[in-house]
ROSE-4610 file (N, C-alpha, C; in Angstrom, 1 decimal, always signed):
// ROSE-4610
residu = [M/M/M/D/D/D/F/F/F/S/S/S/Q/Q/Q/F/F/F/N/N/N/P/P/P/A/A/A/E/E/E/Q/Q/Q/A/A/A/H/H/H/M/M/M/T/T/T/K/K/K/L/L/L/I/I/I/E/E/E/R/R/R/K/K/K/Q/Q/Q/M/M/M/Q/Q/Q/D/D/D/F/F/F/M/M/M/R/R/R/L/L/L/Y/Y/Y/S/S/S/G/G/G/L/L/L/V/V/V/E/E/E/R/R/R/C/C/C/F/F/F/N/N/N/A/A/A/C/C/C/A/A/A/Q/Q/Q/D/D/D/F/F/F/T/T/T/S/S/S/K/K/K/A/A/A/L/L/L/T/T/T/S/S/S/N/N/N/E/E/E/T/T/T/T/T/T/C/C/C/V/V/V/N/N/N/N/N/N/C/C/C/A/A/A/D/D/D/K/K/K/F/F/F/L/L/L/K/K/K/H/H/H/S/S/S/E/E/E/R/R/R/V/V/V/G/G/G/A/A/A/R/R/R/F/F/F/A/A/A/E/E/E/H/H/H/N/N/N/A/A/A/D/D/D/Q/Q/Q/M/M/M/K/K/K]
num = [1/1/1/2/2/2/3/3/3/4/4/4/5/5/5/6/6/6/7/7/7/8/8/8/9/9/9/10/10/10/11/11/11/12/12/12/13/13/13/14/14/14/15/15/15/16/16/16/17/17/17/18/18/18/19/19/19/20/20/20/21/21/21/22/22/22/23/23/23/24/24/24/25/25/25/26/26/26/27/27/27/28/28/28/29/29/29/30/30/30/31/31/31/32/32/32/33/33/33/34/34/34/35/35/35/36/36/36/37/37/37/38/38/38/39/39/39/40/40/40/41/41/41/42/42/42/43/43/43/44/44/44/45/45/45/46/46/46/47/47/47/48/48/48/49/49/49/50/50/50/51/51/51/52/52/52/53/53/53/54/54/54/55/55/55/56/56/56/57/57/57/58/58/58/59/59/59/60/60/60/61/61/61/62/62/62/63/63/63/64/64/64/65/65/65/66/66/66/67/67/67/68/68/68/69/69/69/70/70/70/71/71/71/72/72/72/73/73/73/74/74/74/75/75/75/76/76/76/77/77/77/78/78/78/79/79/79/80/80/80/81/81/81/82/82/82/83/83/83/84/84/84/85/85/85]
x = [+0.5/+0.1/+1.1/+0.7/+1.4/+0.5/+1.7/+0.9/+1.1/+2.3/+2.6/+1.8/+1.1/+0.0/-0.9/+0.1/+0.2/+1.0/+1.3/+2.0/+2.9/+4.0/+4.9/+3.3/+3.2/+2.3/+1.3/+0.3/-0.4/+0.1/+1.3/+1.8/+1.9/+2.5/+2.5/+1.3/+0.0/-0.9/-1.8/-1.7/-1.7/-1.3/-0.4/+1.5/+0.1/+0.1/+0.0/-1.5/-2.7/-3.7/-4.0/-2.7/-2.7/-2.1/-1.0/-0.3/-1.4/-2.3/-3.4/-4.1/-5.0/-5.5/-5.0/-3.6/-2.5/-2.8/-2.8/-3.0/-4.1/-5.1/-6.5/-6.7/-6.2/-6.3/-6.0/-4.7/-3.9/-4.2/-4.7/-5.7/-6.5/-7.6/-8.5/-8.0/-7.5/-6.8/-6.8/-5.7/-5.7/-6.5/-7.4/-8.3/-8.9/-9.3/-10.2/-9.7/-8.1/-7.3/-7.6/-7.2/-6.8/-8.8/-9.9/-11.4/-11.7/-11.3/-11.5/-10.5/-9.5/-9.1/-9.3/-9.4/-9.9/-11.1/-12.5/-13.8/-13.6/-12.5/-12.4/-12.0/-10.6/-10.0/-9.3/-10.3/-9.7/-11.3/-11.0/-12.3/-12.0/-11.2/-11.0/-10.1/-10.9/-10.7/-10.2/-10.0/-9.9/-8.5/-7.6/-6.1/-5.7/-4.6/-4.0/-3.6/-2.7/-2.1/-3.1/-2.6/-3.1/-2.9/-4.2/-3.7/-3.1/-2.4/-1.8/-3.0/-3.8/-5.1/-5.3/-5.2/-5.5/-4.2/-3.4/-2.2/-2.0/-2.6/-1.9/-3.0/-4.4/-5.5/-5.5/-4.7/-4.8/-3.6/-2.3/-1.9/-1.8/-2.7/-3.7/-4.5/-5.4/-6.1/-5.2/-4.4/-3.4/-2.5/-2.2/-1.6/-3.0/-3.7/-4.4/-5.1/-5.8/-6.1/-4.7/-3.4/-2.4/-2.0/-2.5/-2.7/-3.7/-4.7/-5.9/-5.8/-5.3/-5.3/-4.0/-3.3/-1.9/-2.4/-3.1/-3.8/-5.1/-5.8/-6.7/-5.9/-4.8/-3.6/-3.8/-3.3/-2.1/-3.3/-4.0/-5.8/-6.2/-5.8/-6.3/-5.2/-3.9/-3.0/-3.5/-3.5/-3.8/-4.7/-5.7/-6.7/-6.7/-5.8/-5.0/-4.0/-3.7/-2.7/-3.8/-4.6/-5.7/-6.2/-7.0/-7.4/-6.4/-5.2/-4.3/-3.6/-4.6/-3.2/-4.4]
y = [-1.4/-0.2/+1.0/+2.2/+3.5/+4.6/+5.2/+5.8/+7.4/+7.6/+8.4/+9.9/+9.6/+11.4/+11.2/+10.4/+10.7/+11.4/+12.1/+12.5/+11.3/+11.1/+10.6/+10.1/+10.5/+10.0/+9.0/+9.4/+9.2/+7.5/+7.7/+6.8/+5.8/+6.0/+4.5/+4.5/+5.3/+5.3/+3.8/+4.0/+3.3/+1.4/+1.6/+1.0/+0.0/+0.7/-0.7/-1.2/+0.1/-0.7/-2.2/-1.9/-3.1/-4.4/-4.1/-4.9/-5.3/-4.8/-5.2/-6.5/-6.0/-6.9/-7.9/-8.2/-8.4/-10.0/-9.0/-10.2/-11.1/-10.3/-10.4/-11.7/-11.5/-12.4/-13.7/-13.2/-14.8/-15.6/-15.2/-15.0/-16.0/-15.6/-16.7/-18.1/-17.4/-18.5/-19.8/-19.5/-20.4/-21.1/-20.3/-20.9/-21.4/-21.2/-22.0/-23.4/-23.7/-24.7/-25.9/-25.0/-25.7/-26.7/-25.3/-25.7/-26.7/-27.1/-27.7/-29.3/-29.0/-30.2/-30.7/-29.9/-31.1/-31.8/-30.4/-31.4/-33.1/-32.8/-33.8/-35.2/-34.9/-35.9/-36.0/-35.5/-35.8/-37.2/-37.8/-38.7/-39.3/-39.6/-39.8/-38.9/-38.7/-37.4/-38.4/-39.7/-40.4/-40.1/-39.2/-39.2/-38.0/-37.2/-35.9/-36.6/-37.3/-37.6/-38.0/-38.0/-38.1/-39.2/-40.0/-41.8/-41.4/-42.7/-42.2/-42.2/-42.4/-42.3/-40.6/-40.2/-38.8/-37.6/-38.8/-37.5/-37.5/-38.4/-39.0/-38.0/-38.0/-37.5/-35.9/-34.9/-34.0/-33.3/-34.3/-34.3/-33.8/-35.1/-34.7/-33.6/-33.4/-32.4/-31.0/-30.8/-28.9/-29.3/-30.5/-30.2/-29.9/-30.6/-30.4/-29.1/-28.3/-27.3/-25.7/-26.4/-25.8/-25.7/-26.7/-26.2/-26.4/-26.3/-25.8/-23.7/-23.3/-21.9/-21.5/-22.3/-21.9/-21.7/-22.7/-22.7/-21.5/-20.6/-20.5/-18.8/-18.9/-17.0/-17.4/-18.5/-17.8/-17.9/-18.6/-18.0/-16.8/-15.9/-15.0/-14.1/-14.7/-13.6/-13.6/-14.6/-14.7/-14.0/-14.1/-12.7/-11.2/-11.3/-9.9/-9.2/-10.2/-9.5/-9.7/-10.3/-10.1/-8.8/-8.5/-6.9/-6.0/-5.8/-5.1/-5.2/-6.1/-5.4/-4.8]
z = [-0.1/+0.0/-0.2/-0.3/-0.8/+0.2/+0.9/+1.8/+1.7/+1.3/+0.9/+0.7/+0.7/+0.9/+2.3/+3.4/+4.4/+5.2/+5.8/+7.1/+7.8/+8.5/+9.5/+10.5/+11.4/+12.1/+12.0/+10.3/+9.6/+9.7/+8.6/+8.5/+9.0/+10.6/+11.2/+11.5/+11.9/+12.4/+11.3/+10.0/+9.4/+8.8/+9.5/+9.1/+10.8/+11.6/+12.7/+12.9/+12.4/+11.8/+11.2/+10.0/+8.9/+10.0/+10.5/+11.4/+12.4/+12.9/+13.8/+13.5/+12.1/+11.3/+10.9/+10.2/+10.3/+11.3/+12.1/+13.5/+13.9/+14.3/+13.7/+12.8/+11.6/+10.6/+10.8/+11.0/+11.9/+13.0/+13.9/+15.2/+15.2/+13.7/+13.5/+12.7/+11.9/+10.9/+12.5/+12.6/+14.2/+14.7/+15.5/+16.0/+15.1/+13.7/+13.7/+13.0/+12.8/+12.8/+13.8/+14.8/+16.6/+16.6/+16.6/+17.1/+15.5/+14.7/+13.5/+13.6/+13.7/+13.8/+15.6/+17.0/+18.1/+17.5/+16.9/+16.7/+16.1/+14.5/+14.1/+14.7/+15.5/+15.9/+17.3/+18.6/+19.7/+20.2/+20.3/+21.0/+22.2/+23.0/+24.1/+25.1/+26.3/+27.2/+28.6/+28.3/+29.9/+30.2/+28.8/+29.3/+28.8/+29.5/+29.0/+27.4/+27.3/+26.1/+24.8/+23.3/+22.9/+21.7/+21.5/+21.3/+19.6/+19.1/+18.2/+17.0/+17.1/+16.0/+16.4/+17.4/+17.1/+17.0/+16.7/+16.6/+15.2/+14.7/+13.1/+12.8/+13.4/+13.1/+12.6/+14.2/+14.3/+13.2/+12.9/+11.5/+10.4/+9.8/+9.0/+8.2/+9.9/+9.9/+9.3/+10.2/+10.1/+8.7/+8.5/+7.3/+6.1/+5.6/+5.3/+5.0/+5.9/+6.6/+6.0/+6.2/+5.9/+4.6/+3.6/+2.3/+2.1/+2.4/+1.9/+2.1/+3.0/+3.2/+2.4/+2.4/+1.2/-0.4/-0.9/-2.1/-2.5/-1.3/-1.3/-1.3/-0.7/-1.2/-2.0/-2.7/-4.2/-5.1/-4.8/-5.7/-5.5/-4.1/-4.0/-4.8/-5.0/-5.2/-6.7/-8.2/-8.9/-9.3/-8.9/-8.9/-8.7/-7.8/-7.8/-8.5/-9.0/-10.3/-12.2/-11.5/-13.3/-13.2/-11.7/-11.3/-11.9/-11.2/-11.2/-13.3/-14.0/-14.8/-15.8]
């Protein structure tokens, strides 16, 4: 983003707002991952430790979620590049 039309204080404020929004988006993504994988994988509440099946499920769930997010991000970037043309 180009903030050159703003004074330094306004530029700093805008940068801070963008950083806050990015952190909120990351936390939303992370919370969604945790909730989705917990709901899909947590089966046995009689122990603190995960069973081997739960561990495998969590690993697969997280991997799939992150690959999906990466793909969506790539498609979004492609769409933005097309819009800039």
